[in-house]
N, C-alpha and C positions, 0 to 999 in steps of 0.2 A: 695506099692502107690510112688514118688517121690513126693515131696511140696517145696512152695516154698514159701517164705522169704524177702519181701523187704527188706535192712539197707537202713534209707537216716540217715546217715553219718559224722556234719559238719566238713568242713576244711579235710587235711592229719594231723593223727597223727599217732593211734594204724591201721586204718580202715583195714590193714592184717591179724590182728585177724578173719578178720571172713569166707575167705580165710580156716587158717590154723583151723576152727569146724567147714566147709565145710569138709576138711581132714581125719575126725577124723571121725563123719557122715559117711561117706560115700556118694557114690551119691546120692544118692535115698533123700541127702539137699540141696539143694538149693540157699545162700542168697548171693542174688547180691545189689551193693553196688554203691548207687548214694551219688557223694559229692554236698552235698548240700552249698550255698553259707555265706560266712562269712562277715563281718565289721569289727570287732576291732577286733584280738584273743588277748582275753585278759580278764581272771578270776577276773572280776569283772561284777556285779549286770545287770547294765546297756549296757556293752558290749552281756552282759546274753542272757537280754534277746531282743533287736536286733539278735543276733540269734536264735531264736526259735520263732520268729518273723512270721503272715501269712504266709506275702508276700512269706522269703523262705521256706517256707515248706514247703506250695503249689507250688511253680516250682518245688520244687524233688518229688516230690505226681506223676507231669504230666510227670515225666524222667520213676519214675519207675515203673507205671500205665502197662507201651511197655511190659518188663518182664511176665506182669499177673501172681503178685503172690496174694498167699490162704491169706496175713497177710500183713500187717505194721509197720516196726519200728524206731522211729525217737531215734534215736542209741547214743541221748545226757544225761545226769547224768545231771545236772546242766543247762540248757538249758529248762529242764521238770523242774524241782524244786524249780528255782526260781519266779513260772509264780503262784507257791502254791497248793494247793492243788480242788480246783474247776481248773481253767487258763491249767494247768495240763493234767486232763480231759479235759474240750474247745479245748484245741490242739487237741490232737488226732480226735480228734471227726470229727475238719474240714479235717483229712488226710482221717480219713478213708471217708464223701463222697464226698473223689474231686474222691480214686482210687476206694470203690464200699467195699471195703473189712475191715472184724478187723483191727484195730490198735489199739499199747498204744507208750508208752517211755519206756528210762530203769530207766524215777523216777518210775515212776506204777513197773514198773518190778522188782522192789528188791520188795519193798512193796507184791508182789504177790510171789516170790522162800521164803521171810521168812513166810507169807503162807501157800506154801507147806510143809516148814518143821519145820512147828513149835513155830517158834523164835517171839519174844514176848520183853528180851530186849536183842539189839546189840550193840558192840561197832564200832564208822567210825572214819578210816583210811584215813583222805582227801590229795587226792594236793593241794587242794583249800588253799589259806588262808580262816582265823576263818569268815568273815563275808561273805563267801557266800557257805561254807562249816553249818552254822546256818540256812540257812534253811533245808538245807534236812534234816539237823532231827528234824526243824516241822515238814518237808513232813510225814516222817515218822509219828511224832504223831500223826500220823488225824490217820492215816489206825492204833492205838490202836497199836504204838509199840515205847516203854525204848531207849533210848542211852543216855546206862549208861554212857559214857568217848566216848568225840571227837575231836581227833590232828587231825592240820591243817597242814599242809607241808607246806601256801607260795610258791608255785610255780605259778608263775606268767602268763606263758602262756601251753594255750594245745600242742602244739612244745615245746618246753620246757616236760612239760612231758613226751610226747610219748618217747625221745631221753634216760627217763628210764631206766637199765638195767637190767640183771637176782640180779640182789646182792642189785643195788635199789631197783626193788619193795617188795623181800626177805624183807628189814629192812624194809620201809614202814606199809609194812604187820605185821614185825613184835614188829611196832612205838604204839602201842594200841591193842597186848592183853591182857583187862580188863577184870577179875579174874568176875568179876559179868554178863559177858558179851555172848553167849552164845551164838553169832554170833564177827568175821570182815566182813565190810562190808565196800568196795575201792568202790565207787563211780564216776570214768576218763576216762568213754569211747577215754580216747587221751592217757589211759595207757594201756600198754602192758600185760596182766599178764598169756592168754591163754596158754601160752603152758608150764604155770611152777605151775596150778592148784594144782594136789596133793603135790608137795611139797610146796605149802603158809601154805596147811589146816594142811598138815602132825610138820611145826612151829608152827603151834599154839593149836596143838593139837583142833582142836572145824572148821566151816564147816566160809567156807571163798564163801563168795560172793562178783564176783567183775565185773564193767559198764555191758564186753561186753560180757559176762559169760552167767548175767542172762538177757540182750535184743535178742540172741539170742533160748537160753532154752525160755522164753514168746512167742517169738513171733511162734515159736512152739507150744506150748501151744493155744494160739489163733490161728492158725489155725485146731486144732480138734490133733493136733499131738501127743504121744510120743515120744521121743528117748531115750535111756538111752546108758551111756557109763560112767565107770572106770575110766575116764580119765583128766574129763572137773568139776570134783568138785558133791558137796553132793546134793546140786542140780539137776544134768542129773541124778547119780546110781538113783530116781525114790525109 
């Protein structure tokens, strides 16, 4: 049985992670990507609040509805967690109402993936400045997840994050291997990670949850579909 998860992705950086997930999971999974509009590409709270505004998301939701998706994901971590726990849930409720199917965001997917794996102590290796990444720690706290350590790498834009290569992503993953953490979370959908998930987990010896990975996983879960893979990280191994 085929399943379609609509992906609302802001701008252009690492959206090609989603066709890669499609290829890995097979022809029964479709992840059509709609690029939502961006005002200012900046890892700054004000710019991110604009990035995740209702007008931008509803415009994207109307486009993705043409694919008749079974669920829709707002594939943006910072453009959801800056709204706080309640605001992020209101954000996706508006998408769901527009398209008529379940919807969630990457931030919500991270919390769900932690629950799925029984994680309550995590480390965050963030591309963002600390002013932004601290909002993610607070968001996870509302889900009952303790952040044992937070490292912020001060990358100012999504475009710059999207240009990080294999070695840079591996180094970022290892930059916060907190011994007290049960997993490392890397929360930027602008970052390419899907091709390297087994290596990232091997490098730190524990689950690694990345933004595009958990977005695809939770979209499938929202649609009532369980798809397993040995090369998409712990959360996909079931």
